[in-house]
MARFI-577873 format. One record per residue (C-alpha): residue number from 1; residue in three letters; y negated, x negated, z. Coordinates in nm, 4 decimals. Each point is the difference from the previous one (the first is absolute). Layout:
! MARFI-577873
<atom seq="NUM" type="ALA" v="Y" u="X" w="Z"/>
...
***
This chain:
! MARFI-577873
<atom seq="1" type="THR" v="-11.5350" u="-14.3715" w="5.9722"/>
<atom seq="2" type="PRO" v="-0.1514" u="0.3499" w="-0.0184"/>
<atom seq="3" type="ILE" v="-0.2640" u="-0.0823" w="0.2614"/>
<atom seq="4" type="LYS" v="-0.1395" u="-0.2983" w="-0.1918"/>
<atom seq="5" type="ALA" v="0.0191" u="0.1573" w="-0.3476"/>
<atom seq="6" type="PRO" v="0.0297" u="0.3797" w="0.0236"/>
<atom seq="7" type="THR" v="0.1313" u="0.1921" w="-0.2985"/>
<atom seq="8" type="ILE" v="-0.2916" u="0.2435" w="0.0063"/>
<atom seq="9" type="ASP" v="-0.3508" u="-0.0758" w="0.1222"/>
<atom seq="10" type="TRP" v="-0.1475" u="0.1974" w="0.2890"/>
<atom seq="11" type="GLY" v="-0.2804" u="0.1304" w="-0.2210"/>
<atom seq="12" type="ALA" v="0.2438" u="0.1388" w="-0.2542"/>
<atom seq="13" type="ALA" v="0.2115" u="0.1548" w="0.2745"/>
<atom seq="14" type="PHE" v="-0.3072" u="0.1621" w="0.1549"/>
<atom seq="15" type="LEU" v="-0.1121" u="0.1459" w="-0.3343"/>
<atom seq="16" type="THR" v="0.3498" u="0.1314" w="-0.0736"/>
<atom seq="17" type="ILE" v="0.0362" u="0.1672" w="0.3392"/>
<atom seq="18" type="THR" v="-0.3522" u="0.1448" w="-0.0262"/>
<atom seq="19" type="GLY" v="0.0811" u="0.1420" w="-0.3438"/>
<atom seq="20" type="ASP" v="0.3234" u="0.1507" w="0.1316"/>
<atom seq="21" type="ILE" v="-0.1895" u="0.1700" w="0.2831"/>
<atom seq="22" type="VAL" v="-0.2573" u="0.1425" w="-0.2436"/>
<atom seq="23" type="VAL" v="0.2748" u="0.1383" w="-0.2249"/>
<atom seq="24" type="TYR" v="0.1836" u="0.1518" w="0.2981"/>
<atom seq="25" type="ILE" v="-0.3181" u="0.1694" w="0.1257"/>
<atom seq="26" type="THR" v="-0.0657" u="0.1306" w="-0.3525"/>
<atom seq="27" type="TYR" v="0.3504" u="0.1515" w="-0.0198"/>
<atom seq="28" type="LEU" v="-0.0363" u="0.1473" w="0.3470"/>
<atom seq="29" type="GLY" v="-0.3369" u="0.1549" w="-0.0847"/>
<atom seq="30" type="PHE" v="0.1260" u="0.1409" w="-0.3293"/>
<atom seq="31" type="PHE" v="0.3031" u="0.1712" w="0.1493"/>
<atom seq="32" type="THR" v="-0.2017" u="0.1215" w="0.2982"/>
<atom seq="33" type="LEU" v="-0.2485" u="0.1565" w="-0.2410"/>
<atom seq="34" type="VAL" v="0.2671" u="0.1588" w="-0.2198"/>
<atom seq="35" type="TYR" v="0.2103" u="0.1456" w="0.2817"/>
<atom seq="36" type="GLN" v="-0.2797" u="0.1436" w="0.2145"/>
<atom seq="37" type="GLU" v="0.0494" u="0.3641" w="0.0950"/>
<atom seq="38" type="ASP" v="-0.3609" u="0.1157" w="-0.0266"/>
<atom seq="39" type="HIS" v="-0.0816" u="-0.1452" w="-0.3438"/>
<atom seq="40" type="ASN" v="0.2037" u="0.0402" w="-0.3133"/>
<atom seq="41" type="TYR" v="-0.0752" u="-0.3239" w="-0.1831"/>
<atom seq="42" type="ALA" v="0.3559" u="-0.0039" w="-0.1360"/>
<atom seq="43" type="ILE" v="-0.1006" u="0.2469" w="-0.2720"/>
<atom seq="44" type="TRP" v="-0.3089" u="-0.2073" w="-0.0800"/>
<atom seq="45" type="ILE" v="0.1966" u="-0.3268" w="-0.0259"/>
<atom seq="46" type="PHE" v="0.3408" u="0.1035" w="-0.1346"/>
<atom seq="47" type="GLY" v="-0.0708" u="0.3371" w="-0.1614"/>
<atom seq="48" type="PHE" v="0.2570" u="0.1795" w="0.2172"/>
<atom seq="49" type="SER" v="0.0582" u="0.0842" w="0.3630"/>
<atom seq="50" type="PHE" v="0.2786" u="-0.1296" w="0.2239"/>
<atom seq="51" type="ASN" v="0.0270" u="0.3315" w="0.1895"/>
***
């Protein structure tokens, strides 16, 4: 049964979910930085502006 012998261990599940959260926060921070109105980091990162 899944309760007696789980397919994935709790430690592995915790590390996977933690990694997913870190990647999501990284994406969120990147796009927040690029699309800010008061700083034009889009030119610095991509070499062109989205305006």
